[in-house]
C-alpha positions in Angstrom: -1.0 -5.6 20.2 -1.7 -1.9 19.5 -0.8 -0.1 22.7 -1.4 3.3 21.1 -5.0 2.4 20.3 -5.4 0.7 23.7 -4.3 4.0 25.4 -6.8 6.0 23.3 -9.6 3.6 24.2 -8.6 3.9 27.9 -9.0 7.7 27.8 -12.5 7.3 26.4 -13.3 4.6 29.0 -11.9 6.7 31.9 -13.8 9.9 30.9 -17.0 8.0 30.3 -16.8 6.3 33.7 -16.0 9.6 35.4 -19.1 11.2 33.8 -21.3 8.4 35.0 -19.8 8.7 38.5 -20.3 12.5 38.5 -23.9 12.1 37.4 -24.5 9.5 40.1 -23.4 11.8 43.0 -25.0 14.9 41.5 -21.8 16.7 40.6 -23.0 16.9 37.0 -26.5 16.8 35.5 -27.5 14.0 33.1 -27.9 15.0 29.5 -27.7 13.8 25.9 -23.9 14.0 25.7 -21.8 12.9 22.7 -19.6 9.8 22.6 -16.2 10.4 24.3 -13.3 10.9 21.8 -9.6 11.3 22.3 -6.8 12.5 20.1 -3.0 13.0 20.3 -2.2 16.7 20.8 0.1 18.3 18.2 2.2 19.7 21.0 3.7 17.0 23.1 3.9 19.4 26.1 0.1 19.1 26.3 0.3 15.4 27.2 0.1 12.2 25.2 -3.7 12.1 24.7 -6.4 14.8 25.0 -10.2 14.8 25.2 -12.5 17.7 24.4 -15.5 16.0 25.9 -16.1 18.7 28.5 -16.4 21.4 25.8 -18.6 19.1 23.7 -20.9 18.7 26.7 -21.3 22.4 27.6 -24.4 23.0 25.6 -26.2 19.8 26.6 -25.3 20.2 30.3 -25.6 24.0 30.4 -22.4 24.5 32.3 -19.0 26.1 31.5 -16.6 23.5 29.9 -14.0 24.1 32.5 -16.4 23.4 35.4 -17.4 20.2 33.6 -13.8 19.2 33.2 -13.1 19.8 36.9 -16.0 17.6 37.9 -14.8 14.9 35.5 -11.2 14.9 36.7 -12.4 14.8 40.3 -14.1 11.5 39.5 -11.4 9.9 37.4 -9.6 6.7 38.5 -6.3 6.2 36.8 -5.3 3.2 38.8 -4.6 0.3 36.4 -4.7 2.5 33.4 -1.8 3.6 31.1 -1.8 7.1 32.6 -0.3 8.6 35.7 -1.4 12.2 35.3 -4.2 14.3 34.0 -4.3 18.1 33.7 -7.0 20.6 32.6 -5.9 23.2 30.1 -7.5 26.3 28.6 -11.3 26.3 28.4 -11.6 22.6 29.3 -9.1 20.4 27.5 -8.3 17.3 29.5 -4.7 16.2 28.9 -3.5 12.7 29.8 0.1 11.7 30.3 1.3 8.2 29.9 2.9 6.5 32.9 6.3 4.7 33.2 4.5 1.3 33.2 3.1 2.0 29.7 6.6 2.6 28.3 7.9 -0.6 29.8 5.0 -2.5 28.4 5.5 -1.1 25.0 9.1 -2.3 24.9 8.3 -5.7 26.2 5.6 -6.1 23.5 8.3 -5.7 20.9 10.5 -8.3 22.5 7.6 -10.7 22.8 6.4 -10.4 19.2 9.8 -10.0 17.5 9.4 -10.3 13.7 5.6 -10.2 14.1 5.7 -6.9 15.9 3.2 -4.6 14.3 0.8 -7.3 13.2 -2.8 -6.9 14.6 -6.0 -8.9 14.6 -8.7 -7.1 12.7 -12.1 -6.9 14.4 -13.6 -7.7 11.0 -11.0 -9.5 8.9 -11.8 -9.6 5.2 -10.8 -11.8 2.3 -9.2 -9.2 0.0 -7.8 -9.3 -3.5 -5.4 -6.5 -4.5 -5.0 -6.4 -8.3 -2.2 -4.2 -9.6 0.1 -3.6 -12.6 -1.9 -5.9 -15.0 0.0 -4.4 -17.9 -0.8 -5.6 -21.4 1.6 -8.4 -22.4 2.3 -6.6 -25.7 5.4 -4.7 -24.6 7.7 -3.7 -21.6 6.4 -2.2 -18.4 6.7 1.6 -18.0 7.1 4.0 -15.1 3.3 3.9 -14.3 3.6 0.1 -13.8 6.7 0.6 -11.7 4.9 3.0 -9.3 1.7 0.9 -9.3 3.6 -2.2 -8.7 5.1 -0.9 -5.4 2.0 0.8 -4.3 -0.1 -2.4 -4.8 2.5 -4.7 -3.2 2.9 -2.5 -0.2 -0.8 -2.0 0.2 -1.3 -5.7 0.1 1.3 -6.1 2.8 -0.2 -3.6 5.2 -3.6 -5.2 4.7 -2.1 -8.5 5.6 -0.3 -7.1 8.6 -3.6 -5.5 9.7 -5.2 -9.0 10.0 -6.8 -9.7 6.6 -6.5 -12.6 4.2 -4.8 -11.0 1.1 -4.3 -12.3 -2.4 -2.1 -10.5 -5.0 -3.3 -10.8 -8.6 -2.1 -9.9 -12.0 -4.7 -9.8 -14.8 -3.2 -10.8 -18.2 -5.0 -9.1 -21.0 -4.4 -11.9 -23.5 -7.5 -11.4 -25.6 -9.1 -8.7 -27.7 -8.0 -6.0 -30.0 -4.6 -5.4 -28.4 -3.6 -9.0 -29.1 -4.7 -8.7 -32.7 -2.7 -5.5 -32.9 0.3 -7.2 -31.4 0.2 -10.0 -33.9 0.0 -7.6 -36.8 2.9 -5.6 -35.4 5.3 -8.5 -35.0 4.2 -9.9 -38.4 5.0 -6.6 -40.0 8.5 -6.5 -38.6 9.0 -10.2 -39.4 8.2 -9.6 -43.1 10.4 -6.5 -43.1 13.4 -8.3 -41.7 13.1 -11.0 -44.3 12.2 -8.9 -47.3 13.3 -5.4 -46.4 11.7 -2.3 -44.9 9.7 -1.5 -48.2 8.2 -5.0 -48.3 5.2 -3.9 -46.2 3.8 -0.6 -45.0 4.1 -0.6 -41.2 0.8 0.9 -40.0 1.2 3.8 -37.6 -1.4 2.3 -35.2 0.8 -0.8 -34.7 3.2 -1.1 -31.8 6.4 0.7 -32.7 8.8 -0.4 -29.9 12.2 -2.1 -30.2 10.7 -5.1 -28.3 8.5 -5.8 -31.4 11.6 -5.9 -33.6 13.3 -8.2 -31.1 10.4 -10.7 -31.2 10.3 -10.6 -35.0 14.1 -11.3 -35.1 13.7 -14.3 -32.7 11.0 -15.7 -35.0 13.3 -15.4 -38.0 16.0 -17.2 -36.1 13.6 -19.9 -35.1 11.6 -20.4 -38.3 13.5 -18.6 -41.1 10.9 -17.7 -43.8 8.7 -20.7 -43.2 6.0 -18.6 -41.6 5.4 -16.8 -44.9 4.0 -20.0 -46.4 1.3 -20.1 -43.8 -2.1 -18.4 -44.1 -2.3 -15.0 -42.4 -4.4 -16.4 -39.6 -2.0 -19.3 -39.0 1.0 -17.0 -39.1 -0.5 -14.6 -36.6 -1.6 -17.4 -34.3 2.0 -18.7 -34.3 3.3 -15.2 -33.5 0.8 -14.9 -30.6 1.6 -18.3 -29.3 5.3 -17.4 -29.2 5.2 -13.7 -28.4 2.7 -13.5 -25.6 4.3 -16.2 -23.4 7.7 -14.6 -24.1 6.6 -11.2 -23.0 4.7 -12.6 -20.0 7.8 -14.5 -18.9 9.8 -11.2 -19.2 7.2 -9.4 -17.1 7.3 -12.1 -14.5 11.1 -11.9 -14.3 11.1 -8.1 -14.0 8.5 -8.2 -11.3 10.3 -10.9 -9.4 13.5 -8.8 -9.6 11.4 -5.9 -8.3 10.5 -8.2 -5.3 6.9 -8.5 -6.3 5.5 -12.0 -6.0 1.9 -12.6 -7.2 -0.3 -15.3 -5.8 -2.4 -15.5 -9.1 -1.7 -14.7 -12.7 -5.2 -14.6 -14.2 -5.7 -14.8 -18.0 -8.5 -12.8 -19.6 -8.7 -15.5 -22.3 -10.1 -18.0 -19.8 -13.2 -15.9 -19.3 -13.9 -16.0 -23.0 -13.0 -19.7 -23.5 -15.2 -20.8 -20.6 -18.2 -18.7 -21.8 -18.1 -16.7 -18.6 -18.3 -13.4 -20.4 -21.3 -14.5 -22.4 -22.9 -15.9 -19.2 -22.3 -12.6 -17.4 -23.9 -10.6 -20.2 -26.9 -13.0 -20.2 -27.3 -12.4 -16.5 -27.2 -8.6 -17.0 -29.9 -9.1 -19.7 -32.0 -11.2 -17.3 -31.9 -8.4 -14.8 -33.1 -5.9 -17.4 -29.8 -4.0 -17.5 -29.2 -4.3 -21.3 -30.9 -3.7 -24.6 -30.1 -4.5 -28.3 -29.7 -1.9 -30.9 -28.2 -2.1 -34.4 -27.2 -5.8 -33.8 -25.2 -4.9 -30.7 -25.8 -5.5 -27.0 -25.8 -2.4 -24.9 -25.5 -1.9 -21.1 -28.0 0.7 -19.8 -25.1 2.7 -18.1 -27.1 5.9 -18.2 -29.7 4.3 -15.9 -26.8 4.1 -13.4 -26.0 7.7 -13.7 -23.2 7.4 -16.3 -23.1 9.9 -19.2 -23.6 7.2 -22.0 -24.5 3.6 -22.5 -21.8 1.0 -23.2 -21.5 -1.7 -25.8 -21.1 -5.2 -24.3 -21.2 -7.2 -27.5 -20.6 -5.7 -30.9 -22.7 -6.4 -34.0 -20.0 -8.8 -35.2 -20.6 -11.0 -32.1 -17.3 -10.1 -30.3 -17.5 -9.1 -26.7 -15.9 -5.8 -25.6 -13.1 -5.3 -23.1 -15.7 -3.7 -20.8 -17.8 -6.9 -20.9 -14.8 -9.0 -20.1 -13.9 -6.6 -17.2 -17.4 -7.0 -15.7 -17.1 -10.8 -16.0 -13.7 -10.7 -14.5 -14.9 -8.8 -11.4 -18.0 -11.0 -11.2 -15.5 -13.9 -11.1 -13.7 -12.2 -8.2 -16.8 -11.8 -6.1 -19.2 -14.5 -7.2 -16.9 -17.3 -8.1 -13.9 -16.9 -5.8 -15.7 -15.3 -2.9 -13.6 -12.2 -2.1 -15.2 -9.8 0.4 -13.4 -6.9 -1.1 -11.4 -6.1 -4.2 -8.9 -3.3 -4.5 -7.6 -2.3 -8.0 -4.6 0.0 -8.5 -5.3 2.0 -11.7 -3.8 5.0 -13.5 -5.7 8.2 -13.0 -6.6 8.2 -16.7 -9.0 5.4 -15.9 -11.1 7.5 -13.5 -14.1 7.5 -15.9 -14.3 3.7 -15.8 -14.6 3.5 -12.0 -18.4 4.2 -11.6 -19.3 2.3 -14.7 -17.7 -0.9 -13.4 -19.0 -0.5 -9.9 -22.6 0.2 -11.1 -22.4 -2.8 -13.4 -21.6 -5.0 -10.5 -24.4 -3.4 -8.5 -26.8 -4.5 -11.3 -25.6 -8.0 -10.9 -26.4 -7.8 -7.1 -22.7 -7.9 -6.1 -22.6 -4.5 -4.3 -19.8 -3.2 -6.4 -20.1 0.4 -5.2 -19.0 -0.7 -1.7 -17.0 -3.9 -2.3 -14.9 -2.8 -5.3 -12.4 0.0 -4.5 -10.2 1.7 -7.0 -7.0 3.4 -6.0 -6.3 6.0 -8.7 -2.6 6.6 -9.1 -1.2 9.9 -10.4 1.7 10.3 -12.8 5.3 10.1 -11.8 8.0 12.3 -13.3 11.6 10.9 -13.4 14.3 13.6 -12.7 18.0 13.5 -13.1 20.4 16.4 -12.9 17.5 18.7 -12.4 15.9 17.7 -15.8 13.0 15.4 -16.7 14.1 11.9 -17.9 11.8 10.3 -20.5 14.1 8.2 -22.6 16.2 5.1 -21.9 19.9 5.7 -22.4 20.2 2.2 -23.8 17.4 2.3 -26.3 16.5 5.9 -26.8 12.9 5.0 -26.1 10.5 5.5 -23.2 12.1 4.6 -19.8 10.9 1.1 -18.7 10.9 -0.7 -15.4 13.9 -2.8 -16.6 15.8 0.5 -17.5 15.1 1.8 -14.0 16.4 -1.2 -12.2 19.6 -1.0 -14.2 19.9 2.6 -13.1 19.2 2.4 -9.4 19.0 -0.4 -6.7 15.7 -2.2 -6.3 15.4 -1.1 -2.7 15.7 2.6 -3.7 13.0 2.2 -6.4 10.6 0.5 -4.0 11.2 3.1 -1.2 10.9 6.1 -3.4 7.8 5.0 -5.3 6.1 4.3 -1.9 7.0 7.7 -0.5 3.9 9.5 -1.6 0.2 8.6 -1.5 -1.2 7.3 -4.8 -3.4 10.3 -5.4 -0.4 12.7 -5.4 1.8 13.4 -8.4 5.5 12.7 -7.6 8.9 13.5 -8.8 11.4 10.6 -8.6 14.9 12.0 -8.2 17.3 9.4 -9.6 20.3 11.3 -8.2 18.9 11.4 -4.7 17.9 7.7 -4.9 21.6 6.7 -5.2 23.1 9.2 -2.7 24.7 7.7 0.3 24.1 10.3 2.9 21.3 11.6 5.1 19.7 13.5 2.3 18.5 10.1 1.0 15.6 9.0 3.3 16.2 5.3 2.5 19.9 5.6 3.3 19.0 7.5 6.5 16.7 4.7 7.7 19.0 1.9 6.7 21.9 3.6 8.4 19.9 3.8 11.6 19.5 0.0 11.5 23.1 -0.6 10.7 24.2 1.7 13.5 22.0 -0.2 15.9 23.6 -3.5 14.9 27.0 -1.9 15.4 26.0 -0.8 18.9 24.8 -4.3 19.8 27.9 -5.9 18.3 30.1 -3.5 20.3 28.4 -4.3 23.5 28.7 -8.0 22.9 32.4 -7.7 22.1 32.8 -5.9 25.4 31.4 -9.0 27.1 28.0 -7.6 28.0 25.2 -10.0 27.5 22.0 -8.8 25.9 19.5 -8.4 28.8 16.1 -10.1 29.0 13.5 -7.4 28.6 11.2 -9.2 31.0 13.7 -8.9 33.8 15.0 -5.4 33.2 13.8 -2.4 35.2 12.6 -0.1 32.4 11.3 2.7 34.6 14.8 4.2 34.5 14.1 5.3 30.9 12.8 8.8 31.7 14.8 11.1 29.4 12.7 12.9 26.7 14.8 11.3 24.0 14.1 7.8 25.4 10.4 8.2 25.8 10.0 9.9 22.4 11.7 6.9 20.8 9.6 4.4 22.7 6.4 6.1 21.7 7.5 6.0 18.0 8.3 2.3 18.3 4.9 1.7 19.8 3.2 3.6 16.9 4.0 0.8 14.4 0.9 -1.3 14.9 -1.3 1.9 14.7 0.5 3.1 11.6 -0.1 -0.2 9.9 -3.7 -0.1 10.9 -4.2 3.4 9.5 -2.2 2.6 6.3 -4.6 -0.3 5.7 -7.7 1.8 6.5 -6.6 4.7 4.3 -5.2 2.5 1.6 -2.0 4.6 1.9 1.1 2.5 2.5 3.3 5.6 2.2 2.6 6.2 5.9 5.1 3.3 6.6 7.8 5.3 4.9 7.1 8.3 6.9 7.0 6.3 10.1 10.4 4.7 9.3 12.0 8.1 8.7 10.7 9.5 11.9 11.8 6.4 13.8 15.3 6.8 12.4 15.3 10.5 13.3 14.3 9.7 16.9 16.8 6.9 17.2 19.7 9.1 16.0 18.6 11.8 18.4 18.5 9.3 21.3 21.9 7.9 20.3 23.5 11.3 20.3 22.0 12.2 23.7 22.3 9.0 25.7 25.3 6.9 26.6 24.8 3.1 26.3 27.8 0.9 26.7 29.4 2.9 29.5 26.2 3.9 31.3 25.4 2.6 34.8 24.5 -1.1 34.5 20.8 -0.7 35.2 20.5 2.2 32.7 22.7 0.4 30.2 20.5 -2.7 30.2 17.3 -0.7 29.9 18.8 1.2 27.0 19.9 -2.0 25.3 16.3 -3.2 25.4 15.2 0.1 23.9 17.9 -0.1 21.2 16.9 -3.7 20.3 13.3 -2.7 20.1 14.1 0.1 17.7 16.1 -2.3 15.6 13.1 -4.7 15.4 10.6 -1.8 14.6 12.8 -0.5 11.8 13.4 -3.9 10.4 9.7 -4.7 10.4 8.8 -1.4 8.8 11.3 -1.9 6.0 10.1 -5.5 5.6 6.6 -4.2 4.9 7.9 -1.9 2.2 10.0 -4.7 0.8 13.3 -3.2 1.5 16.4 -4.7 3.2 17.5 -3.8 6.7 21.3 -4.0 6.3 23.7 -4.8 9.1 26.6 -2.9 7.5 26.7 0.4 5.6 
């Protein structure tokens, strides 16, 4: 139930009906007029909704906008609508004011839906996959993964609340060059631990992290020097069979701690083992999208508008990562039947977007429309006014695990979701742990805890929680009350717009504004000792605010505490 959108649609319907009536009795001429539109004025004193239809019709009807507006208003029937007043302003703005009945309906909707309040039914629901993080299982997750994890998870949630069927997926890159490099890296440290640092030259291109040393040490504890007796291929295979599952399990544990729960963990290796990569390249060849040169198979990427062609299969017979990526997305659309796929990628992958979409177009999968890439900008960690790049524990790059040891999970999730993906952000570690109103998360959570305290106090005073269906809500006429009700009613619309724009940070902004309006209401309006009819109506309002805050925080994956 989206009462904000319903009200907007009513404005359009009322204005359109008024125009038809005015034409019918000759008050206005008939002409090729635009579709009626409505928007919320920036200044609330200009009403709740406004239409510029009269000004848009001036040229077509050859009349002054204000005269058109006067004729329209004279033919408007507001009975049964959400509005009780309409005024003409300026050259022909038509400003609509919501009536008391609408405010009451908005509060009762919250009570009716409860924990489901904010959920809507999409006119065209889609089966959507959101793929995010998908970090290589060759090392720990970094800050880009930390931000991408929250953005992907929150986007998946708003898409679900907006009425779609959503799947969260992690793509495990367990094949290709990075796995070979991983095996060499652990092997090198394994040999060094057994025979000393000078026993092998550790290549600069190998992975240098402390996690590689830890895996090598584990292998020494488990096997001693027995792996040295194996052939290089056997030894590296043993390393991969131990190291990758170990790292994947650590990633899963870190993400679970981060409150991210995937529906599917998809392994790249299954695409190669099943022959799906080869089959996909064969299909591209059958469609005339490839050619062979110097023993390699090339995709005609330049024919799609890209700056260069891409290798799909090298001369040595090995398929490239790009070939596997095309096959993976073909699997998403063709095999598993997703209507839409949304990937969260770092901004450094921007050059790969069109290539992948056009490749899917060549397969007849309409990738340019059905595959969406949300490009995520960098995040800079700040503490004490300075940039933080290194872990205090390891002296290496800050990882997701380091972050979650530094600040609460809720703070990490809220702050990472506080900006749209396409904006760079500074993450203030000091602010994230502050327990005052400067911290937006604390501010919102405190509003929820304050509401629980109010409801608890009323109950202790022997006042029963009123039934919203039986309370006279027309007594809620104060500006602070109505502003709070309108913000509560905005939740379904904010979720819808977050889903459409692929920007879940709107929910953070909504929650902060809702908390602000609640605190303002709380400071202006007595509750427990108000006249009984007013008290009961305000209790319904307070409980609706509680539910809206709780649901907004649930979408972000953050707790709504009862005590602070």
